[in-house]
N, C-alpha and C positions, 0 to 999 in steps of 0.2 A: 540611225533608227535601230539597227541590229545591236549596237552597243548599249543603247538605253534598255532594250528588252533583256539583254544579257545581265546588265547591272541590276535590273529589277528582280530577275530570277535569282541572282546570287544573294541579294538582300532578303528576299522572301525565304530562301532555303536557310540562310544564316539565322533568321529570326525563328524559324521552325526548329532548327537544331538547338538553339539556345533554350527555347520553351521546353523541349523534351529533356534536355540536360538538367534544367532546373527542377522539373518534376521528378526526374530520376534521383536527384539528390535528396529530395524529401522522402521518396519511397525508400531510399537507401538507409536513412536513419531509422525508419520503421522496421525495415528488414533486419538491421543490425540488432535492434531490441528483441525482435522475434527470435533471431538466431541465438542470442544470449539466453533467452528463456528456454528455448528448446535444448540448448547445450546443458543447462543446469538440470533439466528434467531427465535427459539421457544419462547424465552423471549419476543422478539419484537412482535411476533404474539399474544401472550397472552395479552400483553399490548394493542394492537389494538383491540382485541376482548373485553377486558374490557371497552374500550372507547365506542365501538359500543353498548354493553349491557347497559351502562349508558345512552346513547342517546336514546335508545329504551325505557328504563324505563321512561325517561323524557317525551317522546312522548305519552306513554300510560297514564300518569297522566295529560296530557294536558299542560305540561310546555314546554316552548320554550327551546330547548337544546342549550347549549353554543356552539359557533363555535369550530371546530376542531383547536387545536393549530397548529401554523405554524411549519413546520418541521425545525429542527435546521439545518441551512445552514452554512457550514464551509468555511472559507476564507483560501486560500492557497497562500503563497508568495514564490517567487523564487529569490535567490540571487546568483550571480557568483562572486567568490573572484577575486580580481585584481592581485593576485600574481601567482596563479597556474591555473586559469580558471576552478576550480572545482565548481560544482553547489550544492546548499543546499536548502532544502524545509522546510518551517515552516507552521504550520496550527493553526488556532485559531477561536474563535467565531466572532471576529472583526478584522479589518485590522491591527491595531497596535499590537495586540496579535500575529498574524501570522507573521508579520514583525520581531517582537522581537524573536520569535522562530527560524526564518530563520537565523537571525544574530547570535543568540546563537549557533546554530548548526555549523555555519561557524567558529565562534570563538573557538569552541572545536576542530576543525580539523586543522585549519591554524591560523597564528597570526591574532589577532583581527584587526590590522591595514589594513589587506587585505579585511575586511568585511564591508567597508564603501560605497560600490557602491550602486547605486539605486536598489530598489527591484521591481519586477514585481508581481502584486497580482491579483487574481481573485476577481470578485465582484458579488456574487450570486444575489444581488438585481437588478443589471442592465443587467446581462446576461440572455438570454432566458433559460428556464428550459431545461436541457439536461440530458440524462442518463449517458453520459460519453464522452470522447474524445480520439482520437488517433493522435499522432504526429510522423513524420518521419524526420530524420536528416541524411545527408550524411557528413561524416567527410572530412576535407579538405586535409588530408595527404594521406590516403590509399583508399579513395573513398568507404569506407564501409558504408552500410546503417543500421541505428538503428531505432527501433520502440519503442515508449513509450505509455502507456495507463494510464488514470486517470479519476477522477470524474469531473475535470474541465480542461479547456485548459492549465492552468498554471501547474497543476499536470502532465498532459500528456507531456508537454514540458520538465518539470523537469525529468520525467522518461526517455525520449528519450536522453536528454543530459547526464544523469547519466549512461545509458547503454553505450553510446559512451565513456565517460570518464573512465569507468571500463574496456574497451577493447582496447582503443588506448590512447595516451597521450591527456589529457584534452585540450591542446592548439589547437588540431585539431577539437574540438567540438564547435567552435564558429560560425559556419555557420548558415544559415537561416533554420528555422524549418517550415515544412508544417504540418498543423493540420486540422482535420475535427471532427465534433461532431456526436453523434448518440443518 
């Protein structure tokens, strides 16, 4: 009798430990991603602080500080393949690099002959500075609404069309997209 109770207790404790260890593994992956994001933000803050300290030192010694470097602005290009109406996004420092990345992403998913359509690209030099954009799309088949968010209007449109294509057939995701910036 005592042996049965002891075995039951050991089994119950083992199952409990396994359950908590499994949940800890899932949380560990989320924690690692959060840590990576926080590390990159700390690195960026350290870099900004170093620039400010250098400018302050230059001012203290009567030197004219160099201007702050222009922030790196990324160009995003969106392409819709002509075979399946799937959307692909490419990013780069300049338009041709972003377009090439979009066409390459398209060619990896569908036959490259479907990736010859015109691309739609953002232009950070001509667009007014924005913190981000949100786009909304209603599919033409089921009338479901999908929302996408991005750093530029092009990224937000891609996100909305991608959400649509992931949930319904991509041929229903060719409607007009409404967007707004913030």
